[in-house]
C-alpha positions as CSV (number, residue, x, y, z in Angstrom):
1,M,225.9,135.3,85.9
2,R,225.7,138.8,87.4
3,L,224.6,139.3,91.0
4,R,223.4,142.5,92.6
5,N,224.6,144.7,89.7
6,K,228.2,145.1,91.0
7,P,231.1,145.9,88.7
8,V,232.6,142.7,87.2
9,I,236.2,141.6,87.3
10,V,237.1,138.5,85.3
11,F,240.3,136.5,85.5
12,L,241.2,134.4,82.4
13,C,243.8,131.7,81.7
14,V,243.9,128.8,79.3
15,E,242.5,125.9,81.3
16,N,240.7,127.7,84.1
17,S,242.2,125.1,86.5
18,C,244.9,126.9,88.4
19,R,245.9,130.5,88.0
20,S,242.5,132.1,87.2
21,Q,240.8,129.9,89.9
22,I,243.4,131.1,92.5
23,A,242.9,134.7,91.4
24,E,239.1,134.4,91.6
25,A,239.4,132.9,95.1
26,F,241.6,135.8,96.3
27,G,239.4,138.4,94.5
28,R,236.3,137.1,96.2
29,A,238.0,137.0,99.5
30,F,239.4,140.5,99.2
31,F,236.6,142.4,97.6
32,A,233.4,140.4,97.0
33,D,231.5,143.2,98.8
34,Q,232.5,145.7,96.1
35,Y,232.9,143.6,92.9
36,E,231.5,140.5,91.3
37,V,234.5,138.2,90.6
38,A,234.6,135.5,88.0
39,S,237.1,133.3,86.1
40,A,237.1,131.3,82.9
41,G,239.4,129.7,80.4
42,S,239.9,129.8,76.7
43,E,240.2,125.9,76.7
44,P,238.8,124.8,80.0
45,S,240.2,121.6,81.4
46,G,236.9,120.6,83.0
47,S,238.4,120.4,86.5
48,V,240.2,122.5,89.1
49,N,243.7,121.5,89.9
50,A,243.8,119.3,93.0
51,T,247.1,120.9,94.2
52,A,245.6,124.4,93.8
53,I,242.6,123.3,95.9
54,E,244.8,121.8,98.6
55,L,247.3,124.6,98.9
56,M,244.6,127.3,98.9
57,Q,242.9,125.3,101.7
58,E,246.1,125.6,103.7
59,L,245.6,129.4,103.4
60,G,241.9,129.2,104.4
61,Y,240.3,129.4,101.0
62,D,237.9,126.7,100.1
63,M,237.9,126.1,96.3
64,T,236.1,122.8,96.4
65,C,233.0,124.4,94.9
66,H,234.9,126.0,92.1
67,R,234.6,124.5,88.6
68,S,236.5,125.0,85.4
69,K,234.4,126.9,82.9
70,G,234.8,128.4,79.4
71,V,234.5,132.1,78.4
72,D,231.2,131.3,76.7
73,E,229.7,130.9,80.2
74,L,230.7,134.4,81.2
75,E,228.2,137.2,81.4
76,T,230.3,139.8,79.5
77,K,228.2,142.9,79.9
78,E,230.0,145.8,81.4
79,I,233.2,144.1,82.6
80,L,235.2,146.6,84.6
81,A,238.5,144.7,84.5
82,L,239.7,141.7,82.5
83,I,242.9,140.2,83.7
84,T,244.7,137.5,81.7
85,L,247.2,135.3,83.5
86,G,249.9,134.2,81.1
87,C,247.7,132.8,78.3
88,G,248.9,135.2,75.6
89,D,247.1,134.8,72.3
90,A,245.1,131.9,73.6
91,C,243.0,134.4,75.7
92,P,240.1,135.7,73.7
93,K,239.5,139.4,73.2
94,I,236.6,140.2,75.5
95,A,235.4,143.8,75.8
96,A,236.3,145.4,79.2
97,K,236.9,148.9,80.5
98,Q,240.3,147.9,81.6
99,R,242.5,145.0,80.4
100,L,245.6,143.8,82.2
101,D,248.0,141.0,81.3
102,W,249.8,139.4,84.2
103,Q,252.6,137.1,83.1
104,I,252.1,134.4,85.7
105,P,253.7,131.0,85.1
106,D,251.4,127.9,85.0
107,P,252.1,126.0,88.3
108,K,250.4,122.8,87.4
109,T,253.6,120.8,87.0
110,M,255.7,122.7,89.5
111,S,257.0,121.5,92.8
112,R,254.8,122.3,95.8
113,C,257.3,125.0,96.9
114,D,257.2,126.7,93.5
115,F,253.4,126.3,93.3
116,R,253.2,128.1,96.6
117,A,255.4,130.9,95.2
118,V,253.0,131.3,92.2
119,I,250.1,131.5,94.7
120,N,251.9,134.2,96.6
121,L,252.6,136.1,93.3
122,I,248.9,135.9,92.3
123,K,247.9,137.1,95.8
124,K,250.2,140.0,95.5
125,Q,248.9,140.9,92.1
126,V,245.2,140.7,93.2
127,L,246.0,142.9,96.3
128,G,247.5,145.4,93.9
129,L,244.4,145.3,91.7
130,V,242.3,146.0,94.8
131,N,244.3,149.2,95.4
132,E,244.3,150.2,91.8
133,L,240.5,149.8,91.4
134,S,239.8,151.6,94.7
135,S,242.0,154.6,93.9
136,P,240.2,157.7,92.7
137,T,240.7,158.5,89.0
């Protein structure tokens, strides 16, 4: 669903339970005033990973209202940037002005320490995206 006619950024992974949810949370926190941020999965799990919710809460991001959703729930008109997070061929081809593929490992079975490292990697990538999208062409 599009709000206020902002440019749209979409994060995709397979289950929409960890990586894309974390990226969406960071994206909304960093640039919700400039962009509409969404996430989805090619095969949504139906729930957001409890460890992701807990570890993001430690960083001050409340993901308790997030829900796992499929790409069919996306408003795909005029997507500025589509970022896939390690889903390879499982990610559908959705039209976007810019497509990026971030090879981010799925943290769902990782130790908490490794899970935190993936969160930090996603945060770094999202911050880089903010800079890339804000730079003049």
